[in-house]
Every structure is written in structure tokens, then in C-alpha cells.
N, C-alpha and C positions, 0 to 999 in steps of 0.2 A: 595652584589656586590663587587668584588675585585677592589682595586684601585692601582695605580702605577704599572700597568701591560701592557705588549704588547701581544695582541691577534693575533696569527698567523692564517691567513685564509682569505677567501674571505670577502670583505667589507660588502656586503649585508647579508651574512650568520651570520657574527659576530654581526652586528647591531641588527638583529632580536632577538638575545638572551639577549640583554641588557634591563633592566626593564624600564617601563614608568617613565618619570619625575625624572630622576636619576642623570643628570649632569647639571652643571651650565653654561658651555660654550662649544661650538663646534668651533674648528679651522680646516678648511678643505683646503687642497692644492691638489685638484683633478687633474686627467689627463688633459692636456691642449688641446689635440686633434689638434696637430700642423699641421697635414696633409702634412708632409714632403714627397716629391716624388723623391728626389735624394740627392746625396751627396753635402754638402756645403763646399767649399774650400776658403781659403784665397787667396789674390793676388799672394802669392808665391807658390800657389797650395798645401799647406799643408792642411790636412783635419781638419775641425772644429768638435769638440766633441759635436754634436748636440743631441737633445732628439729624439732618434729613437727606443726606447725600445718597446717591445710588448705591455706593459700596456698603451701606448699612441696611439695605433692603433685602429681605428674604421672604420667600413665599410661605415657608413653613419651618417649624422647629427641625423637622427631619432634614431639610436642605441645609440648615445651619450646622446641625450635628455632623452631617457628612463632610462639610468643608472643614470643620474643626478636627475630625478624626484624620483627615487627609494631611493637613499641614502639620499636625502634631506628630504623626507617624514619620513624616519626612524629617522633621527637626530631630527626632530621637535617633534616626539613622545617621544624621550628619554630626550629632554630638560625639565628642570623644568619650571613651569609657568612664572617665571621671568627671564628665561635664554635667551641667545642670541647666534648668530652664526656669524663667520667671514669666508668668502671664498675668496681666492686669485686666480687670473687668469690673463691671457693675453687677447689681443683683439680677439684671436681665440675662446675663450670659455666664457668669463666673461659675455657677453651680453645674451647669451643663458641661463646661470645659473641665471642671474638676473631675467629674466622672470619667471623661475621656482620658484624662491624664493617668488616672489610676488603672483604667482598663488596658492602657497601652504598656503598662509595666514601669512607668516612672515611679519614683519613691518620694512620697510627700515629706518635706522637711518643715515647712512653716506655711501658714497663711498670715499675711501681713495686712493690717488695716491702715490704709492711708487716710487719716482723719484730716479733712481740709479745714484750715483756719478760716477760710473765707468762701464757703460754699454758696452756690446759687440758691436763693430762697425758693420755697415752694409757693408759687404764685396763686394757685387755686385754693390752697388751704384745706385740701382733702386728704393729705398724707403728711407723714413726718418729712421734714427737710432732709433731703438725701445728702448727707455730709461726709460720705466716705466712699472709697473704692477698695477693692480687695485685690491683693497680689498673692498668687500661689508660687511658692518656691519649691521645686522638686528636683531631685537628682535623677540621672539617667536610669539608675538601678539601685537596689538596696545595698549593693556591694561597692558602689562608687565612692572613691575617696575625693569627694567634692571639696572645693575651696570655701573656707569660711574664715575671714579675717576678724576673728573675735576681738583681739586687742584693739584693732583699728576702730571697730564699732564702739567699743567701750570708751576709747579716747574721745570719739565724736560725741558721746553721751556724758561727758564730764566725769569720767571714771566709773560710771555705773554700767551694768550690763544693758545692752541695747534691747529694748522691748519690742514686741511684735505690733505695737500701735505707734505709727509715725505721724506726728503732728506737723504738717507742712502746708504752705499755701498753694493754691492752684496757680497756674501760669498766668501772670498778668503784668501790667506795666511795660517797661522797656523790653522785657524778655518775650512778650507776646508778639509773634510775627504778624504783620499787617499786610493786607492786599492793597491794590492800587486805590481802592475806595476808602481805605482806612479801617475796614472791618477785619475780623479774624481771618488770617490766611489759612488756618487749619482749625476745624472745630474742636478737636480733641488733643491739642498740643499739650504735652506733659511738661511739668517744670524740671529744669535741669537738676535741681537739688535732689529730686526723687531718683533720677537715673544715677546721679553721682553716688548716692547711698547704696543703690543696688550693685553698682560696679565695684565700689570700694569694699563692699561686704563679700563679694563672691567671685572676684577675678584677681589675677596677678598682672603685674606689668608685662606687656607683650602678648597677653591673651587675645584671642579672636572672639568677638561678640557678633552674633548674627541677629538681625532684626528683620523678620519677614514681612512686617507691616510698617515700613520705615516712616511714612508720613512726612512730617516737617524736619525729620533728621535729628531729633534730640539725642537719640542713642549714639549716633555718629559723632555729634558735637562733643558730648561728654567723654566718649571713648578717646577721641583725639586729644582732648585736653589732659586726660589722665594717663596717657601713655599706653592705651590699649588699641587694638586694631578692630575695625568694624567691617561688616558686610551688610548692606541694606538692600531690601527688595521693595520696590514701589511701582505700582502700575499706572499711576496718574502722572503724566508728563509735567503738569504744573507743580506737583509736590517734589518731583525729582529735581527740577530746576531750583525750587525754593531751598531744598535741603543742600544741594550742591553749593549754592551761593553762601548759605549759612556756615557750612563746615569749612569752606575756604577761608573764612575770616577768623577761625579759631586759632589762637596761639597756644600750642601745646606746652605743658610744663616740661622743662628739660633738666632741671636740677635733680640729680639722683637722690639727694637728701629729702626732697619733697615727695618723691614718688615711691621710694622703697618702703614697704610696710612689712617689717620683720615681726612675725608672730612669735611670741615667747615659747609656745609649744613646739615650734619648729627649730628652736635654737638648741645647741648642744647642752646636755644635762650637766649641771655642776653641783656636786655634793657640797654640803656646807663645810665639811672638813677641808675641801680644796682651798677655801679662802684662808684658812689657818696655815696650811702648808705653803700657800702662795704669798704669805706675809701681809695680806690685806687685813687680817684680824689676828689676834694673839690669844693664847691661853690666858685666862684671867681677865680679859676685857669684859666690861659691863655692857649688857644690852638692855634696852628699855622700850616700852611701848610708847606711842606718840603722846599719850596723855600723861606719862610719867608715873602711872599708878603701880606698874610692876617693873621689877628689875631682876636680872639674872646674869650670872657670870659664866664664861665659856670654860668648860672643862677640857682636859687634855685630849679626850676622845671625841670632841666636837659636840657633845651634849651640853645642855645648860642646867644650872642649878641655882635656886633662889636661896635667900638667907634662911628660910624655913625648911630647907633641904628638899623642896619639891624639885624634881628633875625630869628631864625628857629631851626630845629633839626640839628643834626650833618650832616645828609644827605641833608636836604633841604637847609640849609645855604651854605654848600659846593658847591652845584649845582648853587645856585644863584650867589655866588661870582665869579664863573668861567663862568657864562652865559652858563651853560650846562643844558640839560634836566634832568640829574640825576647825583648822586655822591655817591660813597661808602665812607661814612664819617669815618668808622672805619679805612680805609687805608689812607684817606686824612689828617686827623688831627693828630697832634703830640703834645707832652707835654714835658716840661723839668722836670726831676726828678733826684735828686742826681747828678746834674751836667751833665746829659746825655739827649739827645733828643731821645725820644722813640715814636713809633706809638701807638695810643690808642688801636689798635687791640691787641698789646702785653699785655696790661692791661686786655683786655677781656679774653685772654687765661689764664692769671694769676688768674682771678676771677673764671674761670671754674675749674682750678686745686684746688683752695682753697675750692670750694663748691662741689667737686666731691662726689657723693653719697648722697648729701642732696637734699631737695626739691628745685627745680629751680624756679626762679621768672617767 
């Protein structure tokens, strides 16, 4: 199977030719079925460039549902056992697609709200301003060991858990592709930052991402930059040419240090006692929290003890001192070494590096 290609043709015909269990992730931005019945104008009577293309026209909900079930079924067949799918849509279609996803046996993981920082205003003043779109993230099955780069998402969110509401601008400025007349080259071009977050969250370097509604090629552009492979399907020759030209100009990141996202949960387990046995900490060393409020010394068995004789593991004692049900002791406790205060999690990483390739405790 060829990778990093755009297949020109009908979505269902192209999907049928792809082998079973061959891609790691699907990102789909299907037709929204907006059901527009007339022209939309601003208060000054200028015409709004709305989505009124033929590919978004359907005679009935039944016709739209049949198409959705067909392409979703094919995508599920093509996904690897541990693969996953993302589908983005508006209130016009996302609920209908969500039902299809569950009916076909996908396993819902999250719905993400993309909250737009700069949404198009509601010109008629008869409804709320539509300021968000919804993304459904689902695994191929309930047994799938899908990819989730938790630590990467946490780092992207300044050390806090990434939430399911993403505050990002719509595609505009220099990123917005233009046609020969200076208008939008594609009416629903998605911002690269949105796709980057999706791929960083749910793929690994070298994974294959399938986009069955490729459009202007945002998925391929981001995949190439981030060291992932892509397969795009697009029936409009104009968009195929546009996407091909766009992706050809992308310079991929080649520095391993920038692309390798090592999840802590995937790293070898290191008991706290291994740091003592490895000489990175010593019995009797004093640990403290980052505020300096609590201190404890390391006992010979790797447990900690305070001056008031409270004792426990790095996790248990940390939780007890804070009167909390749990505590990540690796991040809670610090030690002074060479005149610097460092988190003991840093010493754990150092231990892993020193013992890379050796039998782990």
C-alpha cells in the first residue's frame, strides 16, 4: 500500500481498494449537510461566502445517513485493531454521525469541543452565534489499545491535564489558502493547529493517517511536518491540485529530539529504592516539597520519615501530609544536589538513562 499519496476519486470507491487493518488513525471532515436554502447576507447586504457546494447537497437525511454508514464501515475495516477515528462536524451532522459510530461498534473515547476564538457572527440575530464544532474521538473497539500521548498533551497545556474544550482560532490570515480571485480556496479549511493537536494526541511517529475527505490537504500537511504518513482521498480535481502543491512545500521536522514523544507510562518502571541502590540518593538524605513546608528523611528501606515520626512511601507520606487521598511522590518531593533544588522525578529519568539497555529492576 502506497503512503503519502492523494487518491483522486469517489470516497467509497477509493476506500474499498485499501487493505484491511492498514492504517493507524482516521481523521474525517465529512460534508456537513448544512441544508442551506437561500443566500446569506451581512447587515450591509454583502454576500457571505457560505458552504453551498454540490458536495454538501443531499436530498434527505436518509441519503446522508446511508453515505455516513458506508464510509464509516469502510474506515473501521481499514483501521488496525488498535486504531482510532476522529470525526469533526457541526450541529447539523455530528449527532447523526455519532449514532452511526456507536452502531458500527466503535468505542467512544471523548467528544471534543473546538471553541473558536474568532467565529463568524450570526448576521440575522435569530440564533446564538455558532462558536464551536464538535470532534468525536473513538477507538475501533472497546478492546483497542489506542494511542494517547497524555504527557505530550499535558506539556502542551502548561503542565495541566488537557481538557476536552479546545480554544483555537479558525483558519485565517496567511494560512488560509486563496483561489485566483483572492477568495477562499476551500470553504471549510481547518486550522493546522487543530490537526496538530489531534495527531500529537493520538498517533506515534511513522503512523499512517487516513483522511477520506482530504479537501485542501491540512491533514497531509500536518502529518508530513510531524513525521507521520498520510493517505488522502479527494474527488475534486481542483482540491487535489491545491493539496498536492501545499504539501510539497512542507518541510518536515527531522530532528529526533523534536519528534519523539516518550510517554512516562510507557517507560520502564523504577522503584524509589533503585535510586538509593544506584547512588542517586542516599539513606538519610532530606526530601522536601517545593513550598518547603514539609520535610522527610530517607530510611534504609526506601520509606520516608518526618521529624514527628510520620512515615510512609514517597506517595503515601506525601498524600498524608497534604491530607489528600493520593499523591504523585515523584513530582511532589525535591532534593538539594550540588546546590540546586531538583525534583526526584528528574533523578528517575537519570536512572533510566544510565540503565538503558540493561535489565530493569
